[in-house]
FINUBA-301452 format. One record per residue: residue number from 1; residue in three letters; z, y, x of N, C-alpha, C in turn. Coordinates in pm, 1 decimal, decimal comma, padded with zeros to 6 digits. Each point is the difference from the previous one (the first is absolute). Example, Ala and Ser with C-alpha at 12.3 -4.5 7.8 and 13.67 -1.06 7.14 Angstrom:
# residues 2
PT  pos  code       n.w       n.v       n.u      ca.w      ca.v      ca.u       c.w       c.v       c.u
PT    1   ALA   00780,0  -00569,0   01319,0   00000,0   00119,0  -00089,0   00000,0   00120,0   00090,0
PT    2   SER  -00072,0   00105,0  -00035,0   00006,0   00119,0   00082,0   00073,0   00109,0  -00077,0
//
This chain:
# residues 226
PT  pos  code       n.w       n.v       n.u      ca.w      ca.v      ca.u       c.w       c.v       c.u
PT    1   MET  -07345,4  -10035,3   06149,3   00062,2   00128,6   00029,6  -00032,0   00102,0  -00107,7
PT    2   GLN  -00125,3  -00001,4  -00049,0  -00036,4   00092,4  -00107,1   00080,9  -00024,0  -00125,3
PT    3   ALA   00029,6  -00130,1  -00031,0   00080,7  -00033,2  -00119,7   00140,1   00052,9   00013,5
PT    4   LEU   00055,7  -00008,3   00125,3   00136,6   00050,6   00019,6   00003,4   00151,2  -00018,8
PT    5   GLY  -00109,0   00070,2   00038,7  -00004,2   00145,0  -00018,9  -00001,3   00037,9  -00146,7
PT    6   VAL  -00079,5  -00071,5  -00081,0  -00005,1   00026,2  -00145,4   00134,7  -00024,2  -00062,8
PT    7   LEU   00066,7  -00112,6   00041,9   00131,9  -00033,0  -00056,0   00100,5   00109,1   00035,1
PT    8   GLY  -00006,6   00052,6   00123,1   00092,5   00106,4   00038,2  -00021,9   00125,6  -00082,9
PT    9   SER  -00127,3   00031,5  -00028,9  -00029,5   00117,8  -00083,1   00055,0  -00014,6  -00140,2
PT   10   LEU  -00013,4  -00120,1  -00060,8   00052,6  -00023,7  -00135,2   00151,3   00015,0  -00002,4
PT   11   CYS   00067,7  -00049,2   00103,2   00146,4   00010,8   00004,9   00041,5   00146,9   00008,6
PT   12   GLY  -00076,1   00081,3   00076,7   00033,4   00142,3   00010,9  -00014,9   00072,2  -00133,0
PT   13   LEU  -00108,8  -00032,0  -00073,5  -00019,0   00062,7  -00132,2   00109,3  -00038,8  -00097,0
PT   14   LEU   00045,2  -00125,9   00003,3   00105,4  -00047,0  -00090,4   00130,3   00072,5   00028,2
PT   15   GLN   00032,4   00016,4   00132,1   00123,9   00070,3   00034,8  -00005,0   00146,3  -00046,2
PT   16   ALA  -00114,9   00065,1   00011,1  -00012,9   00139,6  -00043,8   00017,9   00012,6  -00150,2
PT   17   SER  -00053,5  -00098,1  -00074,4   00014,2   00004,3  -00146,1   00144,4  -00013,8  -00041,1
PT   18   VAL   00073,2  -00092,4   00061,6   00141,3  -00021,6  -00033,3   00082,3   00123,9   00032,1
PT   19   ALA  -00027,5   00062,0   00115,5   00074,0   00119,7   00038,7  -00027,1   00114,3  -00097,2
PT   20   GLY  -00125,0   00016,5  -00044,2  -00032,2   00106,6  -00095,7   00069,3  -00018,9  -00132,7
PT   21   ALA   00007,7  -00125,8  -00047,4   00067,7  -00027,4  -00127,4   00147,7   00030,0   00010,1
PT   22   ALA   00060,2  -00028,2   00116,4   00143,4   00023,8   00016,9   00029,4   00149,2   00002,8
PT   23   ASP  -00093,7   00080,3   00057,8   00023,3   00143,5   00010,2  -00031,1   00075,5  -00128,1
PT   24   ALA  -00070,7  -00061,8  -00097,3  -00036,9   00069,3  -00123,9   00124,0   00028,7  -00083,8
PT   25   PRO   00009,7   00120,4  -00064,8   00118,6   00031,9  -00081,3   00010,6  -00092,3  -00120,2
PT   26   ALA   00124,8  -00039,8  -00030,3   00024,7  -00087,3  -00116,8  -00025,8   00075,7  -00128,5
PT   27   PRO  -00053,6  -00065,7  -00103,2  -00024,7   00067,5  -00128,6   00130,5   00049,7  -00060,2
PT   28   ASP  -00005,9   00118,9  -00065,5   00118,9   00060,8  -00060,1   00041,9  -00080,8  -00121,5
PT   29   ALA   00122,7  -00057,6   00007,0   00048,7  -00083,9  -00109,6   00071,0   00080,5  -00106,6
PT   30   ARG   00015,7   00133,3   00021,8   00070,0   00080,7  -00098,9  -00084,7   00017,8  -00124,0
PT   31   PRO   00060,9   00014,5  -00119,1  -00079,2   00021,8  -00122,0  -00070,0   00134,6   00006,1
PT   32   SER  -00112,7   00007,9  -00062,7  -00077,3   00123,5  -00000,4   00071,4   00106,9  -00080,1
PT   33   ALA  -00041,5   00124,3   00026,1   00061,7   00111,3  -00073,5  -00025,7  -00011,9  -00148,1
PT   34   ALA  -00116,6  -00056,9  -00035,9  -00030,7  -00013,2  -00142,0   00096,5  -00093,4  -00068,6
PT   35   SER   00039,9  -00109,7   00072,1   00091,7  -00094,8  -00062,5   00140,6   00055,0  -00009,2
PT   36   GLU   00031,7   00108,7   00080,1   00133,0   00057,5  -00005,1   00011,8   00108,4  -00106,3
PT   37   SER  -00110,5   00044,5  -00061,3   00007,7   00106,8  -00098,3   00076,8  -00046,7  -00122,1
PT   38   PRO   00088,7   00083,9  -00054,6   00083,0  -00041,3  -00113,1  -00082,6  -00013,3  -00125,9
PT   39   THR   00009,0  -00112,8  -00065,7  -00065,7  -00022,2  -00129,0   00098,6  -00045,8  -00104,6
PT   40   ALA   00128,5  -00015,0   00037,6   00099,3  -00051,2  -00093,8   00062,5   00110,5  -00083,4
PT   41   ASP  -00038,0   00128,6   00020,6   00061,1   00110,2  -00073,0  -00107,8   00090,0  -00060,1
PT   42   PRO  -00084,9  -00054,7  -00087,5  -00102,3   00084,1  -00062,1   00061,1   00082,6  -00112,7
PT   43   GLY  -00071,3   00103,0  -00042,6   00042,6   00075,7  -00116,8  -00026,2  -00079,1  -00127,4
PT   44   ALA   00053,5   00049,3  -00112,8  -00018,6  -00068,8  -00128,2   00005,2   00101,3  -00113,0
PT   45   VAL  -00086,8  -00019,8  -00099,3   00004,1   00078,8  -00122,9   00113,1  -00053,3  -00088,1
PT   46   LEU   00079,1   00089,9  -00057,5   00113,9  -00037,9  -00083,3  -00025,8   00041,8  -00144,7
PT   47   LEU   00018,1  -00094,2  -00093,4  -00011,5   00027,0  -00143,0   00123,8  -00054,6  -00068,7
PT   48   ALA   00061,0   00080,4  -00088,0   00125,1  -00042,3  -00062,5   00003,7   00042,3  -00146,6
PT   49   ALA   00074,1  -00076,8  -00078,1   00034,8   00035,2  -00137,9   00150,9  -00015,4  -00013,3
PT   50   LYS   00063,9   00090,8  -00073,7   00145,3  -00001,7  -00009,3   00044,2   00050,1  -00137,0
PT   51   PHE   00118,8  -00044,9  -00041,0   00058,9   00050,3  -00123,7   00151,1   00000,9   00016,3
PT   52   GLY   00066,8   00074,8  -00086,1   00145,4   00008,7   00010,9   00053,7   00100,8  -00098,6
PT   53   GLY   00102,0   00073,7   00042,3   00063,3   00098,7  -00085,6   00038,7   00122,6   00079,5
PT   54   ILE   00013,7   00112,5  -00070,7   00041,9   00124,3   00062,7   00127,0   00049,1  -00067,5
PT   55   ALA   00096,1   00041,1   00081,1   00123,9   00061,5  -00048,5  -00000,7   00144,8   00046,4
PT   56   SER  -00012,2   00093,2  -00094,5  -00006,7   00141,5   00033,6   00140,0   00058,9   00009,3
PT   57   PHE   00013,2   00104,0   00083,2   00126,6   00070,3   00016,4   00002,8   00131,3  -00078,3
PT   58   ASN  -00094,7   00017,4  -00093,0  -00011,1   00126,6  -00072,2   00026,4  -00014,6  -00150,3
PT   59   GLY   00060,8  -00111,5  -00040,2   00032,7  -00018,6  -00140,5  -00099,4  -00082,2  -00078,4
PT   60   LEU  -00115,6  -00033,0   00058,0  -00096,3  -00086,6  -00068,3   00046,8  -00144,4   00006,2
PT   61   SER  -00037,8  -00077,7  -00100,5   00044,8  -00138,5  -00007,8  -00075,5  -00086,7   00100,3
PT   62   PRO   00060,0  -00113,1   00045,7  -00075,7  -00096,2   00082,3  -00123,9  -00047,3  -00075,2
PT   63   PHE  -00106,9  -00029,2   00074,5  -00125,6  -00034,3  -00065,0  -00082,7  -00085,1   00094,7
PT   64   PRO  -00084,2  -00091,7  -00054,8  -00088,5  -00080,3   00087,2  -00099,4   00088,1   00075,0
PT   65   ILE  -00042,9  -00049,1   00116,2  -00098,5   00069,9   00082,1  -00093,2  -00103,6   00061,4
PT   66   VAL  -00128,1   00032,6   00007,8  -00099,7  -00089,6   00059,9  -00075,0   00076,1   00108,0
PT   67   GLY  -00058,8  -00074,0   00095,3  -00072,4   00066,6   00106,7  -00098,1  -00091,9   00069,1
PT   68   ILE  -00095,9   00060,0   00068,2  -00094,4  -00070,3   00085,1  -00002,5   00071,6   00134,2
PT   69   GLU  -00049,8  -00069,4   00102,6   00006,3   00054,8   00135,6  -00118,1  -00052,9   00081,2
PT   70   ALA  -00059,2   00086,4   00080,4  -00105,5  -00040,1   00093,5   00029,7   00064,8   00134,4
PT   71   GLY  -00014,2  -00077,6   00107,5   00032,4   00054,6   00131,0  -00060,2  -00079,3   00112,6
PT   72   TYR   00052,0   00025,5   00120,8  -00052,8  -00065,9   00120,1   00113,0  -00020,6   00099,0
PT   73   ARG   00007,0  -00121,0   00056,0   00093,1  -00029,8   00108,9  -00076,7   00008,9   00130,5
PT   74   PHE   00044,5   00087,4   00089,8  -00076,7   00033,6   00119,0   00010,7  -00109,6   00105,7
PT   75   GLY  -00116,6  -00039,1   00055,2  -00002,7  -00096,9   00107,9   00053,2   00060,3   00128,8
PT   76   GLY   00044,3  -00086,0   00090,9   00053,1   00045,8   00126,4   00140,3   00054,1  -00007,3
PT   77   THR   00066,5  -00014,4  -00115,8   00138,0   00049,0  -00016,0   00097,5  -00114,1  -00026,0
PT   78   SER  -00046,3  -00124,1   00019,1   00082,0  -00118,7  -00030,7   00043,9  -00001,2  -00145,8
PT   79   GLY  -00081,4   00058,6  -00088,0   00030,6   00000,0  -00143,1   00107,9   00098,0  -00039,6
PT   80   ARG   00034,1   00094,5   00088,3   00113,6   00088,8  -00027,4  -00037,4   00126,5  -00077,1
PT   81   ILE  -00123,8   00046,2   00010,1  -00039,0   00127,2  -00059,8  -00104,5  -00024,4  -00108,9
PT   82   ALA   00023,4   00061,2  -00117,1  -00094,7  -00010,4  -00110,7   00002,4   00131,3  -00078,1
PT   83   ALA  -00106,0   00023,3  -00075,8  -00008,4   00116,1  -00088,3  -00057,4  -00045,8  -00132,8
PT   84   ALA   00041,9   00064,6  -00109,4  -00045,6  -00042,3  -00131,7   00003,3   00117,3  -00097,3
PT   85   LEU  -00078,9  -00011,3  -00105,3   00002,1   00094,4  -00111,3   00040,8  -00076,2  -00124,9
PT   86   ALA   00108,8   00043,1  -00064,0   00051,1  -00065,8  -00120,3  -00021,7   00090,2  -00120,9
PT   87   ALA  -00029,8  -00062,7  -00114,3  -00007,8   00069,4  -00128,8   00097,8  -00067,0  -00095,7
PT   88   GLU   00084,1   00079,6  -00066,7   00104,6  -00052,4  -00087,7  -00002,6   00073,8  -00133,4
PT   89   TYR   00044,0  -00069,9  -00106,4   00006,2   00063,6  -00132,0   00127,9  -00041,8  -00071,0
PT   90   THR   00064,7   00097,5  -00062,3   00118,1  -00025,7  -00081,6   00011,0   00110,4  -00104,6
PT   91   ALA   00085,9  -00020,0  -00099,4   00016,3   00099,3  -00107,1   00143,2  -00004,2  -00053,4
PT   92   PRO   00098,1   00041,2   00079,8   00138,7   00000,3  -00047,6   00021,4   00106,1  -00107,6
PT   93   SER   00113,0  -00010,4  -00070,6   00025,3   00091,4  -00111,6   00148,1   00036,3  -00006,3
PT   94   ALA   00027,7   00096,5  -00084,9   00137,9   00039,1  -00028,8   00004,6   00047,6  -00145,2
PT   95   THR   00113,5  -00019,3  -00066,1   00019,1   00044,9  -00138,0   00132,3   00074,5  -00010,9
PT   96   GLY   00010,1   00081,3  -00102,7   00124,3   00071,7  -00022,4  -00007,5   00081,6  -00128,4
PT   97   SER   00103,2   00078,4  -00025,5   00005,1   00087,6  -00116,8   00058,1   00133,9   00041,8
PT   98   GLN  -00030,5   00101,1  -00079,0   00045,7   00134,3   00030,8   00016,8   00078,3  -00129,0
PT   99   THR   00092,7   00093,1   00000,7   00025,4   00082,8  -00117,7  -00016,6   00147,1   00037,3
PT  100   GLU  -00084,7   00070,5  -00076,5  -00018,0   00142,9   00019,2   00101,5   00076,9  -00083,9
PT  101   THR   00031,9   00118,9   00043,7   00099,5   00082,8  -00070,3  -00059,9   00131,2  -00048,8
PT  102   PHE  -00133,4   00002,7  -00012,7  -00063,5   00122,2  -00048,4   00035,4   00024,8  -00146,5
PT  103   SER   00007,1   00124,8  -00036,9   00024,6   00037,1  -00139,3  -00099,7   00110,0  -00039,0
PT  104   PRO  -00086,2  -00026,7  -00097,3  -00005,3  -00124,6  -00078,5  -00057,7  -00113,1   00083,0
PT  105   GLU   00030,9  -00120,4  -00041,0  -00044,4  -00117,3   00076,7  -00151,5  -00012,7  -00004,4
PT  106   ARG  -00056,7  -00046,1   00113,8  -00144,2  -00021,3   00008,8  -00038,2  -00143,3  -00030,9
PT  107   ILE   00096,6  -00092,1   00007,1  -00026,6  -00142,7  -00014,1   00079,8  -00052,8  -00117,8
PT  108   PRO  -00062,5  -00072,6  -00091,1   00074,6  -00056,3  -00113,2   00102,9  -00101,9   00047,3
PT  109   GLY   00103,7  -00020,0  -00078,5   00102,6  -00096,6   00036,3   00106,6   00060,4   00088,0
PT  110   ALA   00041,3   00125,0  -00031,0   00106,5   00069,5   00073,3  -00036,3   00024,9   00145,5
PT  111   GLY  -00130,5   00007,9   00029,5  -00043,8   00033,5   00134,5   00006,0  -00113,7   00099,1
PT  112   THR   00024,6  -00121,8  -00046,7   00009,9  -00114,9   00090,2  -00133,4  -00076,8   00001,5
PT  113   TYR  -00045,7  -00032,5   00116,8  -00124,3  -00076,7   00012,1   00015,1  -00103,7   00110,8
PT  114   ARG  -00082,1  -00103,2  -00009,9  -00005,8  -00104,6   00102,3  -00131,1   00014,1   00076,8
PT  115   TRP   00004,8  -00033,8   00129,8  -00118,9   00013,4   00082,8  -00017,1  -00125,1   00087,5
PT  116   GLU  -00123,5  -00022,5   00041,3  -00033,6  -00107,0   00095,1  -00097,7   00055,1   00102,5
PT  117   LEU   00031,0  -00021,2   00127,4  -00088,8   00039,1   00109,2  -00058,6  -00125,7   00062,2
PT  118   ARG  -00132,6  -00008,6   00004,1  -00070,3  -00109,3   00067,9  -00074,4   00060,9   00119,2
PT  119   GLN   00033,6  -00046,0   00120,0  -00060,8   00056,7   00120,0  -00092,2  -00103,1   00064,5
PT  120   LYS  -00129,1   00020,1  -00011,7  -00099,2  -00090,4   00056,3  -00029,2   00042,2   00143,3
PT  121   GLU   00005,5  -00096,7   00091,4  -00014,1   00029,9   00142,5  -00103,3  -00092,1   00064,3
PT  122   LEU  -00105,8   00058,1   00052,5  -00094,1  -00070,4   00087,8   00024,2   00054,7   00140,1
PT  123   VAL   00033,0  -00088,6   00094,2   00042,4   00043,7   00133,0  -00089,2  -00064,3   00105,9
PT  124   LEU  -00044,3   00080,3   00095,6  -00072,0  -00048,5   00117,0   00085,7   00025,6   00123,3
PT  125   GLN   00011,6  -00101,9   00086,7   00077,3   00017,0   00123,5  -00070,6  -00066,1   00116,8
PT  126   PRO  -00052,0   00078,1   00096,2  -00042,6  -00056,7   00128,5   00123,5  -00021,0   00087,3
PT  127   THR   00007,3  -00115,2   00066,9   00121,1  -00036,4   00073,6  -00036,0  -00057,4   00135,8
PT  128   LEU   00077,5   00037,1   00101,0  -00006,8  -00061,3   00131,6   00117,8  -00096,6   00012,1
PT  129   PHE  -00030,2  -00127,8   00029,9   00101,6  -00104,9   00005,6   00027,8  -00041,4   00144,0
PT  130   PHE   00126,9  -00029,3   00027,5   00039,2  -00067,4   00123,7   00059,1  -00134,6  -00038,8
PT  131   ARG  -00056,3  -00108,2   00056,1   00036,8  -00136,2  -00036,6   00064,9  -00071,3   00118,4
PT  132   LEU   00084,2  -00096,8  -00031,2   00062,3  -00084,1   00102,5  -00038,8  -00144,9  -00028,1
PT  133   PRO  -00120,6  -00042,4   00042,1  -00048,8  -00134,5  -00033,9   00089,8  -00109,3   00054,6
PT  134   HIS   00031,3  -00096,6  -00087,3   00070,8  -00122,1   00038,6   00133,0   00030,5   00070,0
PT  135   LEU   00069,8   00101,7  -00051,2   00134,3   00025,3   00051,5   00086,5  -00123,6  -00020,4
PT  136   VAL  -00020,0  -00064,2  -00115,0   00046,0  -00136,6  -00022,6  -00124,4  -00076,3  -00043,4
PT  137   PRO  -00002,4  -00134,0   00010,7  -00122,4  -00074,3  -00030,0  -00058,8   00035,1  -00136,4
PT  138   ARG  -00127,6   00041,0  -00001,2  -00081,9   00026,7  -00118,4   00044,5   00123,7  -00078,0
PT  139   LEU   00096,4   00075,3   00049,0   00049,4   00117,8  -00071,8  -00025,4   00125,9   00082,3
PT  140   THR  -00061,7   00101,3  -00062,4  -00033,4   00125,3   00067,9   00063,3   00117,9  -00073,2
PT  141   PRO   00109,2   00054,7   00050,4   00053,1   00125,0  -00057,7  -00092,1   00117,0   00035,2
PT  142   TYR   00002,6   00103,2  -00083,1  -00082,2   00117,5   00029,6   00061,5   00124,6  -00063,6
PT  143   ALA  -00040,8   00114,4   00052,3   00039,4   00129,8  -00053,9  -00118,0   00093,8   00012,0
PT  144   GLY  -00004,8   00099,5  -00087,0  -00110,4   00094,8   00004,3   00043,2   00136,3  -00051,9
PT  145   ILE  -00089,9   00095,2   00011,5   00023,9   00133,3  -00054,8  -00134,2   00063,6  -00030,9
PT  146   GLY  -00003,6   00080,5  -00105,8  -00124,0   00066,7  -00035,0   00019,3   00098,6  -00112,2
PT  147   PRO  -00094,7   00091,4  -00018,4   00005,9   00096,6  -00110,4  -00033,6  -00067,8  -00132,3
PT  148   ARG   00054,4   00054,1  -00108,6  -00030,0  -00049,5  -00134,5  -00060,6   00113,8  -00082,0
PT  149   PHE  -00111,1  -00032,1  -00067,9  -00068,3   00096,1  -00085,6   00017,1  -00046,1  -00144,7
PT  150   TYR   00076,4   00076,3  -00078,3   00033,5  -00035,0  -00138,0  -00093,7   00074,4  -00095,4
PT  151   PHE  -00073,2  -00075,6  -00081,4  -00081,0   00056,9  -00106,6   00075,6  -00027,5  -00130,4
PT  152   LEU   00053,3   00106,3  -00060,3   00099,7  -00013,7  -00105,9  -00053,6   00049,2  -00133,7
PT  153   GLU   00048,3  -00065,5  -00106,9  -00015,5   00050,9  -00135,4   00132,9  -00021,3  -00072,4
PT  154   SER   00066,8   00109,5  -00033,2   00124,7  -00005,6  -00076,0  -00032,2   00028,3  -00146,4
PT  155   VAL   00038,4  -00090,4  -00089,7  -00026,2   00014,9  -00142,2   00133,8  -00000,6  -00073,2
PT  156   VAL   00026,8   00107,4  -00074,5   00124,5   00011,6  -00075,9  -00030,8  -00013,5  -00148,8
PT  157   ARG   00073,3  -00088,1  -00067,1  -00007,4  -00017,1  -00144,4   00136,3   00035,6  -00059,6
PT  158   GLY  -00000,1   00050,9  -00120,8   00125,6   00035,9  -00063,7  -00002,6  -00026,0  -00149,7
PT  159   GLN   00119,1  -00003,7  -00059,7   00012,7  -00023,6  -00143,9   00127,8   00066,5  -00049,2
PT  160   ALA  -00011,2   00063,7  -00116,2   00117,3   00062,7  -00061,9  -00014,9  -00006,4  -00150,5
PT  161   GLY   00105,7  -00041,0  -00068,8  -00003,2  -00007,5  -00146,2  -00109,1  -00088,6  -00052,7
PT  162   GLY  -00032,1  -00107,7   00073,1  -00105,1  -00092,1  -00042,2  -00140,0   00050,7   00025,8
PT  163   GLN  -00012,9   00112,7   00067,1  -00130,8   00058,4   00027,4  -00026,2  -00003,0   00149,9
PT  164   ALA  -00117,7  -00054,1   00039,6  -00034,2  -00011,0   00142,0  -00064,2   00128,9   00049,0
PT  165   PHE   00033,9   00037,2   00123,9  -00063,4   00113,8   00064,3  -00130,9  -00043,8   00063,8
PT  166   GLN  -00084,7   00097,0   00026,5  -00124,6  -00027,9   00070,5   00031,4  -00033,4   00146,0
PT  167   ASP  -00071,0  -00101,4   00053,9   00019,4  -00036,4   00141,1  -00030,6   00119,3   00090,9
PT  168   THR   00079,7   00011,4   00107,1  -00018,2   00107,5   00097,3  -00028,0  -00060,7   00136,5
PT  169   PRO  -00126,6  -00008,8   00042,3  -00031,2  -00056,6   00132,5  -00002,3   00108,9   00107,6
PT  170   GLU   00029,8  -00039,8   00122,5  -00007,7   00089,5   00115,2  -00040,8  -00082,3   00121,6
PT  171   ARG  -00101,7   00047,3   00072,9  -00053,8  -00075,0   00113,1   00014,4   00080,6   00128,4
PT  172   SER   00018,8  -00074,9   00111,5   00009,1   00065,8   00130,1  -00016,9  -00103,6   00110,8
PT  173   MET  -00014,8   00050,5   00124,4  -00001,5  -00086,0   00118,0   00110,8   00047,2   00092,9
PT  174   LYS   00084,0  -00093,4   00045,4   00111,9   00032,5   00087,3  -00011,6  -00079,9   00129,4
PT  175   PHE   00065,4   00051,6   00104,3  -00006,0  -00059,7   00133,3   00141,3  -00037,7   00043,9
PT  176   GLY   00015,0  -00123,4   00052,5   00129,1  -00044,7   00050,0  -00018,8  -00098,6   00114,4
PT  177   PHE   00094,0  -00092,4   00013,9  -00010,9  -00099,7   00106,1   00069,1  -00128,6  -00044,8
PT  178   GLY  -00034,0  -00109,5   00067,6   00060,6  -00130,2  -00027,0   00021,0  -00077,1   00128,2
PT  179   VAL   00102,2  -00086,1   00001,2   00036,1  -00078,0   00118,8   00012,6  -00147,4  -00040,1
PT  180   PRO  -00110,2  -00077,2   00003,2   00008,1  -00141,1  -00036,0   00072,8  -00082,4   00106,0
PT  181   LEU   00088,9  -00086,7  -00044,2   00074,9  -00091,6   00086,0  -00012,9  -00138,6  -00060,1
PT  182   GLY  -00048,8  -00097,5   00077,7  -00023,1  -00130,7  -00059,3  -00003,7  -00111,9   00100,9
PT  183   ALA  -00032,1  -00118,3  -00051,0  -00015,7  -00119,1   00083,0  -00106,9  -00087,1  -00064,2
PT  184   GLU  -00080,9  -00063,5   00085,1  -00112,4  -00082,3  -00044,8   00016,6  -00142,6   00051,7
PT  185   PHE  -00013,1  -00096,9  -00091,4   00011,8  -00141,5   00036,3  -00138,9  -00060,0   00006,4
PT  186   GLU  -00037,9  -00050,2   00117,4  -00134,9  -00050,9   00023,5  -00029,2  -00122,4  -00085,9
PT  187   LEU  -00111,0   00007,2  -00074,1  -00043,8  -00112,2  -00082,1  -00149,0   00014,7  -00027,0
PT  188   GLY  -00078,9  -00099,8   00041,5  -00144,5   00004,6  -00019,9  -00063,1   00108,0   00085,6
PT  189   PRO  -00102,4   00069,9  -00053,8  -00068,8   00102,5   00079,3   00076,9   00132,2   00009,6
PT  190   GLY   00119,1   00004,4  -00050,8   00081,1   00121,8   00004,4   00146,4  -00034,4  -00015,8
PT  191   GLY   00065,6   00067,8  -00094,9   00140,6  -00029,7  -00020,9   00055,1   00068,3  -00124,2
PT  192   PHE   00104,1  -00061,1  -00059,3   00075,2   00063,0  -00107,4   00095,1   00102,1   00061,1
PT  193   PHE   00020,6   00111,2  -00070,9   00088,6   00102,0   00054,5   00090,0   00058,0  -00108,6
PT  194   ALA   00112,9   00051,9   00044,2   00090,6   00078,9  -00083,7   00018,3   00133,8   00068,6
PT  195   GLU   00000,4   00107,9  -00079,4  -00002,2   00133,7   00059,0   00085,1   00095,9  -00081,2
PT  196   LEU   00084,4   00075,1   00068,7   00079,4   00107,5  -00058,3  -00063,5   00132,6   00040,8
PT  197   LEU  -00021,7   00089,0  -00097,2  -00072,8   00123,6   00028,3   00078,0   00121,9  -00048,8
PT  198   PRO   00088,7   00056,2   00081,6   00061,0   00129,2  -00033,7  -00106,9   00109,5   00003,3
PT  199   GLN   00010,6   00097,1  -00092,7  -00103,7   00102,2  -00013,0   00060,9   00129,0  -00055,2
PT  200   TRP  -00067,9   00110,5   00027,6   00049,0   00129,4  -00050,5  -00114,1   00099,6  -00004,1
PT  201   ALA   00003,8   00088,1  -00101,5  -00092,4   00112,6  -00010,2   00061,6   00101,5  -00095,3
PT  202   PRO  -00027,3   00127,4   00018,1   00049,8   00101,0  -00094,9  -00083,6  -00000,7  -00127,9
PT  203   LEU   00059,0   00045,9  -00109,3  -00070,3   00007,1  -00128,2   00051,4   00119,1  -00078,9
PT  204   LYS  -00094,7   00079,0  -00052,2   00035,9   00109,7  -00089,2  -00103,7   00009,7  -00109,9
PT  205   HIS   00036,6  -00045,6  -00120,3  -00082,9   00009,8  -00119,2   00072,7   00086,1  -00102,5
PT  206   ALA  -00075,9   00059,9  -00089,6   00062,0   00077,8  -00107,1   00085,5  -00088,8  -00089,2
PT  207   THR  -00043,6  -00126,4  -00016,6   00073,0  -00090,9  -00089,0   00121,5  -00063,1   00067,6
PT  208   THR   00000,4  -00008,6   00131,1   00109,8  -00066,7   00070,3   00090,0   00097,6   00075,6
PT  209   GLY  -00049,0   00120,0   00025,3   00074,2   00091,9   00084,7  -00016,4  -00039,7   00146,3
PT  210   GLU   00083,5   00057,4   00084,5  -00006,6  -00028,7   00143,1   00079,8  -00125,5   00030,5
PT  211   THR  -00068,1  -00103,3   00049,1   00065,2  -00128,7   00028,6  -00071,8  -00064,3   00119,6
PT  212   HIS  -00001,8  -00131,6   00005,1  -00062,6  -00068,5   00113,2  -00050,9  -00136,4  -00047,2
PT  213   LEU  -00073,8  -00066,5   00088,7  -00053,7  -00133,6  -00027,4   00066,0  -00103,7   00090,3
PT  214   GLY   00122,3   00025,7   00038,9   00070,5  -00094,2   00086,0   00029,2  -00130,2  -00071,9
PT  215   GLY  -00006,5  -00109,1   00075,4   00027,5  -00131,6  -00056,9  -00026,3  -00108,9   00102,5
PT  216   THR   00013,7  -00122,7  -00045,7  -00024,8  -00116,2   00085,0  -00078,0  -00103,3  -00079,8
PT  217   SER  -00106,4  -00050,1   00059,8  -00078,1  -00108,7  -00059,6   00029,6  -00129,6   00074,1
PT  218   LEU  -00001,3  -00109,5  -00072,2   00013,3  -00132,9   00059,6  -00121,5  -00081,5  -00040,5
PT  219   PHE  -00075,6  -00047,3   00100,6  -00123,2  -00073,7  -00023,1   00010,2  -00142,4   00052,6
PT  220   VAL  -00073,2  -00090,7  -00061,9  -00034,7  -00128,8   00059,0  -00150,6  -00016,6  -00015,6
PT  221   GLY  -00063,2  -00072,1   00093,3  -00144,8  -00013,5  -00008,0  -00052,4  -00091,8   00107,8
PT  222   TYR  -00132,2  -00002,4   00011,0  -00066,3  -00082,7   00101,6  -00099,1   00088,5   00075,1
PT  223   ARG   00002,8  -00010,0   00133,5  -00089,2   00076,5   00086,7  -00087,8  -00096,0   00079,9
PT  224   ALA  -00131,9   00006,8  -00021,4  -00093,4  -00087,1   00070,8  -00054,4   00071,2   00123,1
PT  225   ALA  -00017,3  -00075,5   00108,1  -00058,6   00050,4   00124,5  -00135,6  -00067,8   00018,1
PT  226   LEU  -00107,7   00077,1  -00003,4  -00135,9  -00055,3   00003,7  -00071,3   00035,9   00129,4
//
C-alpha cells in the first residue's frame, strides 16, 4: 500500500509539470529590434576628379577645364541626397583689333592695335545634390544647385606697329551660381559620370567693361564612394 501511495504522488507531480509547460508562453519568434535596424543605407565619402571644356557666352573662346570634388552622400536617404565642394580651373581668352581716331595719334601704325585678353578663373562651388539611384540598372541621374565663387585674373596684352604693350592685369572675386546636371554609371567603388554645368555671374572689370561669366561646362570624370 505504501508503494502505491508513492507511485500516486509521482504521477501527480508529472501531471503538474506537463500542465505548467503547456501554460508557459511560447518564445517570441520575431526578429529582434536590433536585427531590424537598417544597415544597407550607410553614408559615404565622395571623391571625384573631372575634366572637360567650357563654352562661355561672353565672347571668350572655348577652353579646357579641370576640377576636383569632395563630398558626402547622406545615409538614411536611400542614396538620394549628397553635398560636395568642387574646385575648378580654366583660362579662356579672346583676341581682336581696334583702331583709335585720336589726333594726333597715340599709337603707331595709324592708331590700330591688336589685343589679347586671358581670363584666369579659379572657382569654388558648394553644391547640394538630389540623386535618383538605379533609375535604370547601374545608372544614377542627378541634379544640383549651389553658389559659385570666382577668383579672377584678367590679363590684357597688346601690340601695335611691332611694339608690345605692357601687360595689364586686374584681379577680383565675383559671386554667381551653377546648376550641375549629370548621370553616373556604377563601376567599382564608385562610377564614371558625365555632367553639364550651366553657370552665371556678373563681371565688371576696367579691361572688359560690364559683362558676365555666363557659360556652360561639360565634364567627364570618376567619382569614388568610400
